[in-house]
N, C-alpha and C positions, 0 to 999 in steps of 0.2 A: 261517303260519295253521294250524290243525288240520286243514282240509280240510270242516269240517263246517257247515253253514249255522245262525248261530245264531237262526234266527226262526222254526224251527220244530222243538216239542218231540219224543218220543222216539218219536211214533207220526205222527210226519210232517205234525204237522199248525201253523199258524201260530197264534203267541204271541208276545206282549212280552216283550222278555227283561230278565228281574229283576236291576236294578242296585244293588240296597238297600245292598248290601254292600261297593260299591265305595266307595274316597274318593277325593272331588273331587280334580281335579288341574285344570291348565290346556290348554285345547285350544283349537287354533285350524284353517281351514280356509281354503283360496284354492279360489274355483271359478270357470270362465271360459266363455263363451258369444259364438257370432259371430251377428250381423245385417248380413246382406250383403243389395243393392239396386243399383236403378242410382244412377249416380254423381251425380245432380242429388237426389234422393231423399236421401243420402245426407247431400249438402248442406245440404237444406233441414231435415233434422232439426238438424243442427249450428250451423245459422245460424240456429233460431228464426224459420223460417219456416211452422211449419206451422198451422191454422188452431185447430186443438184448442189451440195453447198450449205453452210451454217442455217438448219431449218427454224432454229431458237430466232435467231436473229432475222431473218426473212420474217417470218409468222410477227414478231412483234412491230414490225414497220408496215406489214402489211395489214395488220389491225387497230393501228395508228390513222393510216391513209384511208381505211373502211371507216372510222370513225369521223373524219372529216368529210366524207361522201355522203353518209346518213340521207341525207335529204334529199340526195340524186338520186338514189334507192327505195326508199320507202317514201310514198307517194305525198301523202299529209304532213309528214314530218317539214319543220320550219327550219331552212337554214341558222345556224348559231357559231358565233365564235367561241368557240372551245377556249380553255386559258390553258387547260392542262388533259392529257389522255396517256395511261401508261398500262400498257401491255405485260405481266408476268406470265410465265409459262414455270411450273414447276413437277416435279414427280408427285404424284398421287399415290402410287403403289406399282411393283414391277410391270401391273401393265397398261397402266393408263398416265394422261397427264391428265393435269389441272390449269387450268387456262383462267385467267383474270384480269378482269380491264376496267380500270376505273376513268370516269370524264368529269369533269369539271367545268363550268362555264358561271358567267354572272351576265344573265341573260333573264326573258321577260317567259320560258318555257324551259322542262326538264330536258334532261341529259341520260336518260335511261335508253331510251333506241339509239344514240348514241353507245352507250359502253356495249349493250347487247349486239351491236351488228360489230364492233371490235373484237369482242371473244369470238363469235362468229366464226367473223373471216379470218382469222388468225387460227382457229381448228383446222378449218379449212383448208388454209395454206399449208397447216401441218402434212394435213391428210394427202394433196395434192404431192407434198415434196416426197413422202416416203410411200406412195403409193407403189411403184415398183418393187418394194420388197413385202409390203402386205395391204391388199386391196379389200383383206376383211375389217381393215380398221372400223370402229364407229364414234361418230358424234354425238354425244348425249347432253341430257342435263344443263343446256342451254338455258339462263334464266338472272331474274334479277336480284341481287342478294339485299342492296340496299339503296336506298336514295335520300336525299336531305333536299332541304326547300321547296319552296312554293307552295299553291293554296292547298293543295292534295296532304301538306307535311310528311312526316318521316316515315319508312317503311324500313323492317329488317325482315329477313327473312327468318 
């Protein structure tokens, strides 16, 4: 990395990066988040015992929809054509769920923000659906796990 922030111009002002001359390449990113709560809350989410319905299905769809809207939410993100977005939710332990989002595209810029947005919104959706029984839930560890493609190369946590 050059050490220069690409979203700042020569005057230090925020701007969207010009990607017009870049060649589209295959891009992939995986991000994760963690939802912690009471063991009975996690069990209710996994068991479909919430009044609002199937939290897992709703959270997966919310994550997918959020990935598609990333450029509307993050001001300097380019709109990109996603070729794949997958959100998985698994029990991490008795008091936590692990959310993983994978985003793929063949485009001129990366899909890290799409994967991070999908994982975050899926976690927020789970919180929303279960908050009636546990307002003390905590969303943590939202992070990029890996990325591939593009000029900056590959990354793996």
